[in-house]
N, C-alpha and C positions, 0 to 999 in steps of 0.2 A: 472374624473371630468373636465368639460370644463373650459378653461381659461377665465377670465373675460375680459370685454371691458373697456377701459379707455376713458372717454369723458372729454374734456377740453374746457372751455369757457374763452377767453381773453376779459373780459368785459371792460366797460368804466372806472371802478375804481378798479377792482380787477380781479384776475384769479381764476376760480373755477374748480375743478376736481372731478370726481366721478368714482367709479368702479361699473359696472353693470354686473349682471349675470342673464340670462333669464328674462330680463326686471326689475329685482329687484335691487334697489340701495343698495349696500353693505356698502359703506363708502364714505365720501367726505372730502374735504379740500378747503380752500381758502386763498389767500394772496393778500393784497392790494398794490397799488403803487400810487405815487403822480402824480398830474397834475399841470403843471405850467401855471398860468394865468397872463396876463399882459395887460396893457391898449392897446386899439386899437383892441380888440377882439381876442387877442392871446390866444390859448389853445394848449398846447403841452405835450407830454409824451416822455419818453426815452424807445425805443424798448428793450434795454438791461434790463430795469426794468421788462418788460413783461417776458423775458426769466428767469430772476431771480425769479419771482413769480411762474412761471411754474415749475422750479426746486424745489422750496419750497413745492408746493402742491403735486408734484409727490413723493417726498421723505417722505411726511407726510402720504401717503397711505400705509398701511401695507400690505405686501403680493402682491404688484403690479408688481413683477418682470416678470412673464410670462403672456403675454397678447394675446388675440385673435386679437386685433387691437386697434388703437387709432383714435378717431373721434374728429376733431377740429372745433370749431366755434369761433366767436368773433366779436368785434366792427368793423364797416365798415366805408367807406368814409374817409379814412386816406391817408395821403401822407407819405409813408415809403420809403425813398431813401437809397439804399445799394450800396456799392462798389462791385468790382468784386469778392471779397472773402465773400460777404454776410454780411459785417459789416455795421452798420448804419453810414451814413455820417453826419446827423444832427438830432435833435429831431424830432419826429413824429408830423406832423401838423394834429390835430384831426378833426373829423367830426364837432365839435362844434366851431371850429376856424372861425371867421368872419372878419379877417383882410383884405380880398381881395375884398372889396366893390367897389373900383375904377376899379379893373380889370374885374369884372363881368359886370360893366356898359360899359366898352370898348368892351367887347366881344359882348354884346347885340347891339352895334353899327354896328357890322360886320355881326352878325347872329341874327335875331329877336328872342325875348323870346318865341314867339309862335312856331316858327320852331324848336327851340331846345327842347321845351317841347314835341312837337309831336314826335320827334325822340327818345328822351331819356326816356319819360314816366314821367318826373317830371320837375318842373320849376327849372331853374338853378339860384342859388343865390351865395352869398359870400362863402357859405360852399362847393360849387361845386369844384371838382378837376380841372376843366377847369380854374377857377379863381385862385385857390391856386397855380397851376403850372405856371400860367402867373405871379403871384406875385413873385414866385421864379426866374423866368426868368428876371424880372426887378431888383430884390433886392439881389439875391444870385446866379447869373449865374455860379459862380465858383463851387457851390454845384452840379448843374445839370451837369457840365462838368465832375465832379468826379464820377457821378452816373452810375452804370451799370444796375441796376434793380429798377423798381418802383413797389412796392407792395401796396395793397389797403386796408389792414385791419390787425388786430392783429393776426388772425389765419394764414394768409399768411406767416407772419414772423416766427411764431413758427413752421409751417410746413417746412419752409426753414432751420431753425436751426436743425430740427429733421432729415431731409432727404438730405439736400444739394441741393435740387431742388426748383425752383421758379415758383409758380403758384398763381392764384386767382380763386375764384369760381364766377359763373355767377350772383348769388344774390348780392354778394359784389360789383362786377363790375357795376351792374345796379344802384347802389346808387351814383355813382361818376360823372355822366355826360359824361363819356367816352364810353358808351355802347348804341348801337342801340337796343332798347328793342324789337320791333316787329320783326326785322330781326335776333335777337339773335347773335349779333356780335359786335366787336368794331366799333367805328365811322369810316366812310370812310376817307381816306387820304385827299380828296378834301375838306371835311368839316373842318378838322383840319387845313388845310392851310388857309382857310378863317378866322379862329380864331387866326392865327399866332402861331399855335401849331404843325406845320408840323414836327418838330423835335421829337415829343413825341413817335411815334411808336417804335423807337429804344430802349426805356426804358421799354416798355410794356412786361409783361410776359404772358404765355398762360393762357387762361381762360377756366375752366372746369365746367361741371355740378356739382352742389352741391352734395357731397357724393362720389366723385370720388377718386380713389387711386392716391397718388402723390409720392409714394416711400415707402421705409422701414426705420426704425429707425437705424441710423448709430451707430457704436460702440462708437464713440466719444460722440454723443448725449446721448446714453443710459447710459454711465458712469456718465455724468453730472446729469442725471435725476434719477439715481438709478434703472434703468430698464434693461431688457435684450435686446440686439440688435436684429434686424431682424423683429420686429413687423410691420405689414403693417400700414401705416399712411393714413388717409382719410381726405380730406378737405370738410367738410360739408358746407351747406349754411351759410352765415354770420348770425350774431345773430338774426336779425329780421326774417329771414327765418327759422332758427332752432327753435326759440321760437314759430313761427306760427304752425309748425308741432307739437312741444311738447305740445302746449296748446290744442291739439285736433282739430286744424283748418287747417290741411294740405290739406284737400279736400274742395271744395267750399261749403259754408254754414255758420257755426257758426263764431262768432266774439269773440275777446279777447282783453285784455289790459295788456300791460307789465308795471310793476311798479318797476323801478330801479332808478339809479342815473338820467338817462334820462328816457323817456317813449314813448310809442306809443300805438295806437289801430290798429287792422288789421284783415284781413281774406284772405283766398284764393279765387280767382275769375277766371272766364273764359274770362274776358275782362280787358282792360286797364282803370284805373280810371281817374278821372278829375283832371289833374295837376293844373288847375287854382284855385281849392279849397284847394290846399295844399296837395293833395294826392300824395304819392310816390308810383308808381307802380314798383315793383321789379320782377326780373326773378324768377320764381318758378323752382325747380329742374326737374319738369315734363314738357316737351315741350308742348306748347300751353296753359299752365296755368300761372297765375300771382299771385303775392301777393300784395294786396293793403294795404298800411300802411299810417297812418297819424301820424307823429312824433311830440314829444314834446322835446324841448331842455333840460328842467330841470323838473324832477318829484320829486322823493324822495330826489334828491340833494338839494331841498329847506330845507328838514329836516336836512340834513348834515350841511347846512349853519347855521340853527338855533341852532343846537347842538354845533357848534363851537363858537357861540356867548354866549351861556348859559352853557358851559362846567361846570360840568361833567355829566350833565343829559344824559341818554341813550335815544335811539329812543323811546322805550316803555314808559319810564317815561314821555317824552315830550307828546306823544300821549295820554296816560292815563290822565295826568293832563289837557291837552287841552280839552278832551272830557268830563271831569267832569263839565265843564262850559256849560251853556245853549247856544243855538244859539243866535247870535246877528246880528246887521247890519254891523259889521266890515268886510271889504273886503280886501283880499290880492291878488295881481297879482303875479303869480309864474314865472316871466320871467327873472330870474337872468342872463341868458346868451342869451337873445333874444328869438325868437320863430320861428318855421318852419311851423306849421299847427295849425288851419285852416287858418292862415295868416303867411306870411313870413316877419319878421321884426327883423333884427339883432340889432336894436337900442332899442327894448323894454327892460324894466327892472322891477325888483320887486318893489312893493309898497304896503304899508298899507294905507287904505282909511277909514276914519270915526273914527279915534282914538279920544276918549273923556277923560275928566278928571277922569272918573270912570273906564276906561279901565284897566283891570288887565293883568298880564303877561300871564296867561292861556288863556285869550281872544285873545291875539295876536297869541298864538300858535294854538288855534282852527281855527281862521281865515285863518292861513297858510294852515292847513290841508284841510279845505273846499275849499280854492283857488285852490289847486292842483286838487281836484276832479272836481270842476267846469271846470277847463281846460280840463280834460278828457272828460267831457260832451260836451264841445265846439268842441273838436277834433273829437269826434264821428260824429258830424254833417257834417264834411268834407267827411266822407265815405258814409253817407246816411242821407237824411232828416228825416227819421224815426229812432227812437232808436231801437236797437236790442231786440229780445225777451228775450235774456239772454246774460250775459257777463261773460266770464271766466277771472279771475285775476291770473296772474303769476308774477314771479320775486321776488327778495329779499324784496321788499317793501310791498309785499302782505301777510306778516306773522302776522300782528297785527289784531286780530279779531274785535276790536272796530273800527279801521279805515276801515276795509273791509266793515263793516256795513254802514259806511258813504258813501261808493261808491254806495251801493244799494239805500240808502235813497235819495241821491242827483241826481243820474242818473235816478232813478225811474224804475229800471228793476232788476230782480233777478240776483244775483251774484253767480257764481259757483267757488268754491275754490278746485282745485284738490289737492290730497296729494303731499307734497314735491314740492309745486308750484315754489319755487325758483330754482328748477333743471329742469324746463320745457325745457330750451334751450339745456341742455345736453341730455335730452331724445330725443328731436327733431333731434339733430345732429346724434345721434346713429340710429334713425329710417331712416334718409336719406341714411345712409350707408347700412342698411339692405335692403332697397328697391333697391339700386344700385346693391347689391350682389344677389338679387333675393330671399332673405330670407323672405321678406314681399312683398305683392302685392300692398298695399295701403299706402299712407302717413297719413291716418287717424288713430289716436290712440283712441280706445274706452274709454268712461268715466269710471272712477274707481268707485267701490261701496263705496269707502271712500270719495268721493267728498262731500263737504259741500255746501249747498245751502242757501243763505241769501236772504230773501224777503224784499222788501222796507217797512219801517215803515211809515204809512200814517200820523203820528202825526205832522211832520214838512214839509209835502209835499208842502203846499201852501207857507210857508216861503222860502223854498229852490227855488221854481220856481220863486218867486219874486226876491230873492237875485241873482239868476242866471242872470236875466235881468240887474240888477245893475252891476254885474261882467262884462258883455259884454259892457255896456255903459262906465265903468271906463276905459277900455283900449282905446276905441275910443276917450274919452276925453283927455287922457294923451299922445296919440300917437304923436301929434305935439310937445309936450314938450320933449318927449324922443329923437326925432330927433334933436331938438335945443340943448339939453344937449350933444348929441354925437358930434355935430359940434364944441361945445365949448371945447371938449377934444383935 
């Protein structure tokens, strides 16, 4: 009997793991970790918490001792500083951290935004590692002096813990601003010098094609995880790349939306996208291909916030009560942590607009759900002026049937729900390894016969089209106020 594969996703709020055999999911486990938010746009996690969560999920999987291999994916665009022994020097600065607004402005004085976008494939903002590392140079230079390795995402750190080796994958690297997308290599030393980051290459680790082998599971790591040592470890594309493949969009053509704590829409392409529209073009594991992604800072994380306010309601309780109410004119802007596409605004925030004396609790909740989906519709416009013929939903936030129908109704296109949609990233990570090993020829995963298709309900189409225009206007009206409030902080 063949040994199963273990796939692990170090996500933005939790670690997920699953055992697969011949493409069939045998069992899964997850474990959450905390994010620390602070004024000034600070968002941090503890890399040791990632390792603790991975240990927890591995030990929760029964019979996972003997493995064919381990495929790793996870959150990207992080600053993970390690000492020579591989221990974290400071908390991880997350992709959603926007503290470095002054630093990116200074960088743009030295290298124009257009030049940087043309080289890196995306517009550089406060979330860029160029800005975050400049912030560290100004505010925590002693941490940089202690650092021996700079890793770029959650999977990088877990791979290092598992193997004792330090690597990143090209998809993750291409989110950071440190990667020349068209040339498929790190930024030139001369360009780094212009940005006063000439010291950076000494911290950079090798960048490999997504799905590459990075070593084998050491005896020490295996004991901590409850696994047998020696299993080969593969660093798959970062979460957006793995999700693209797992959604069935690993080859050019179909589009999908990831619904998690954060979110994005994306597809595989043969060309680099329009960075000025908020599109992030990432490295595809196949040379000459790209992944176009339009990211959202906060997707189902808005529901997490709402749940924390109205505890002890579960996500399903919130959604079901919200959708028991009829549509109204109440609008919610889902920008709790700013936004990245189709506009880049670290100062944008959440807002309810149109609250009246007869507004009920469930009306607020429904407006929040609609606001998230309106944001997905807006974000899709960054990838293409025309809506896709169909949209596949994946991620942990895509498990509620009533909310999935709201996606179809508001966006106005059929929604496809593959089975076990929350594990698409894990499936994509494994497929990238299979292609690397030659076990599969294509990154395309055929649709399952169990895929559910939801068609738009025309009943509220006119209402949602009109309300979508109000949604767009609401942000434009509040944008100057958001900036004024940020300066007051």
